[in-house]
C-alpha positions, 0 to 999 in steps of 0.5 A, spaced: 430 351 890 429 358 890 425 361 895 418 364 893 416 371 894 409 372 895 405 379 896 399 380 900 395 387 899 389 389 903 388 396 906 386 393 912 392 392 917 389 387 921 388 383 915 395 383 912 398 381 919 393 375 919 395 373 913 402 374 915 401 370 921 398 364 917 404 363 913 409 365 918 412 357 918 412 357 911 418 358 907 416 364 903 419 371 902 413 375 904 411 382 902 406 386 905 402 392 902 396 396 904 394 399 897 395 397 890 399 403 888 404 401 894 404 394 891 405 395 884 412 399 886 414 392 889 414 388 882 422 388 880 424 383 874 430 381 878 426 379 884 420 376 881 413 375 885 411 368 884 404 369 887 399 375 890 393 375 894 389 382 893 383 384 897 377 386 892 374 392 895 380 397 896 380 405 895 382 408 889 384 401 885 379 395 886 382 388 887 380 386 879 383 393 876 390 391 880 390 384 878 389 386 871 395 391 872 399 385 875 398 381 869 400 386 864 407 387 868 408 380 871 404 375 867 407 369 870 405 371 877 399 367 880 393 372 882 388 370 887 383 375 890 380 375 897 372 377 896 366 376 899 359 373 896 357 380 895 363 381 890 362 374 886 359 377 879 366 382 879 370 376 881 367 371 876 368 376 870 375 377 872 376 369 872 373 369 865 377 374 863 383 371 865 385 376 870 385 371 876 387 364 878 383 363 884 378 366 889 378 365 896 371 368 900 372 371 907 372 369 912 378 364 909 380 357 912 387 357 914 388 350 911 384 351 905 388 358 904 395 354 905 393 349 900 391 354 895 397 358 895 401 351 895 397 349 888 398 356 885 406 356 886 406 349 883 402 352 877 407 358 877 413 353 877 410 349 872 410 355 867 417 357 869 420 350 868 416 350 861 419 356 859 426 354 861 425 348 856 422 352 851 429 356 851 433 350 851 429 348 845 430 355 842 437 355 843 438 348 840 434 350 834 438 356 833 445 352 833 442 347 828 439 353 823 446 356 823 449 349 822 445 347 816 447 354 813 454 352 813 452 345 811 449 348 805 455 350 802 459 344 804 454 339 803 459 334 801 464 335 806 460 336 812 455 330 810 457 326 817 456 332 821 449 333 818 447 326 820 449 328 827 446 334 827 439 331 825 440 326 830 441 331 835 434 335 833 430 328 833 433 327 840 431 334 842 424 333 839 423 327 843 425 330 849 420 335 848 415 330 847 417 327 854 417 334 857 409 334 855 408 327 858 411 330 864 407 336 865 401 332 864 403 327 869 404 333 874 397 336 872 394 329 874 398 328 880 395 335 882 388 333 881 389 326 885 392 330 891 386 335 891 381 330 890 382 322 890 375 321 887 376 326 881 383 323 880 380 316 879 374 319 875 379 322 870 383 315 869 377 312 867 374 317 862 381 317 859 381 310 858 375 310 854 376 316 851 382 314 848 379 307 845 373 311 842 378 316 839 382 310 836 375 307 833 374 313 829 381 312 826 384 319 828 391 320 827 395 318 833 397 326 835 389 327 835 388 321 839 394 323 844 390 330 845 384 327 846 387 322 851 390 328 855 384 332 855 380 327 858 386 326 863 385 333 865 378 335 863 376 336 871 383 340 873 378 346 873 375 343 880 382 344 884 379 352 884 373 350 887 372 349 895 371 342 897 365 343 901 362 345 894 364 339 890 361 335 895 355 338 896 348 334 894 347 337 887 340 338 888 341 343 894 345 348 890 343 355 890 344 359 883 350 362 885 353 355 887 351 352 880 354 358 876 361 357 880 361 350 879 360 351 871 366 355 871 370 349 872 371 348 864 373 355 863 378 355 869 381 348 867 382 351 860 386 357 863 390 352 867 392 348 861 393 354 857 400 356 861 403 350 857 403 352 849 403 345 846 397 344 850 392 349 847 388 344 843 387 340 849 385 346 853 379 347 847 377 340 849 377 341 856 373 348 855 367 344 851 367 337 855 360 339 858 357 342 851 351 338 848 348 337 841 342 341 842 345 347 845 343 346 853 350 345 855 356 350 858 360 354 858 358 357 851 352 353 849 355 350 842 351 346 838 352 340 833 358 340 829 361 347 833 363 342 838 370 338 837 369 331 836 374 330 842 369 334 847 363 330 844 367 323 846 369 326 853 362 328 854 359 321 853 364 318 857 364 323 863 356 323 864 356 316 864 361 315 869 358 321 873 352 317 873 354 310 876 360 313 880 357 318 885 360 321 892 353 319 895 351 312 894 344 313 894 344 317 888 348 312 884 344 308 878 346 302 875 350 301 869 344 299 865 340 305 867 346 309 865 346 306 858 339 307 857 340 315 859 345 315 853 340 311 848 334 316 850 339 322 848 342 320 842 343 326 837 339 330 842 345 331 847 350 326 845 353 324 838 350 317 836 357 314 833 360 316 840 355 312 844 356 306 839 364 306 840 363 307 847 358 301 848 363 297 844 368 299 849 364 297 855 362 290 852 370 289 851 371 291 859 366 286 861 369 280 857 375 282 860 373 281 867 369 275 865 376 272 862 380 274 868 376 272 874 376 274 881 378 272 888 376 275 895 381 277 900 381 280 907 382 288 907 389 286 911 391 282 906 391 288 900 398 289 896 400 294 892 399 293 884 392 289 886 387 291 881 379 291 884 374 287 880 368 290 883 367 297 886 369 297 893 364 300 898 364 301 906 358 298 910 355 305 910 355 306 902 362 310 901 365 309 895 372 308 897 375 305 890 372 304 883 372 297 879 379 297 875 383 301 880 390 299 881 392 299 888 397 304 891 400 304 898 397 310 899 390 307 897 391 301 901 392 305 907 386 309 906 382 303 905 384 300 911 383 307 915 376 307 913 375 300 915 377 301 922 371 307 922 366 304 917 367 296 916 368 293 909 363 287 910 364 283 904 371 283 903 375 286 897 374 282 890 381 282 886 382 280 879 385 273 879 
């Protein structure tokens, strides 16, 4: 694999040396620059810079202006800004304009900074791979176009060759669709790697959203778009610190609420790197919009909100009510359904609610038919399916009902069990 080139830009030498020390054991080609002008000279098309980290407050050219210029001369370069809380408004403006992939507040934590860089480079590699695939498709389509021009003149003599080329085109289109599925899987794995709780939430939302979309009798491509958007609807949260994601919502400051409410925009920005996912990105942006205009980020109303976003909104809000990081904020399924009913045609689409309630009934009936058995933590095996939410004695949600257990999940459950025991055993679908 090609070694990534990363660039650090700051007018303070001690900051540059500190950044270089942080990544000294990583396999990166590190460049340093103490001004924006010096940094811009380092960009060379033959040796692309995969990622740049720049301070916001620099003489002559600010970090925002510098990263805007970087976007113009090297649009694929991942752009990260170092900033203090005093610069938060400028930083959020840069994110909204698509100038910045992420921002890191000073003083940074080495582990979080390293993770941010790894995720940024993963995003960069996805874009490069997508370009490579598009280039292959373009070349193949060009070959097919040329072949078809020749076939028009010799259709009787070349009929066999025409059939062959059409089969090749079908195969290429199938490969392109498969590549989109692969991109979705990579995005989903990034979410789950960053936060198991968000990853599980996204799976549940996607399952219900797909069912509801099919109940609306939508074309298969629209159903697939809604399912993809549901899988990725919270991908913007990988750009938000773990501390802020885990913080009790009732204690958030106004600034922190503003940062959290940027995640649909961040999510749209991440997904727009793949052109075939443009419709998916729109649903991600609008999945927190309410019918009465009180949602975010664009305060859309009623029919302005795409149907796919209205579907994801209902399922997302319900799931967030019954599955909480803090168990003392959790409410029952009955209370969550009552919340949806009280907000029919005010926050939520009435038809979407009806289809979702059907989904919940079918899910309950499936549980009743399948039955369950109780097993000890030490007897858990891969591919077992939980029939109940799994909590520790201290009330920590380890895994939700319906989760298919992977080896990594089982190890996590067993490790937690040593610290905070699971008293009542684990209930598995029979």
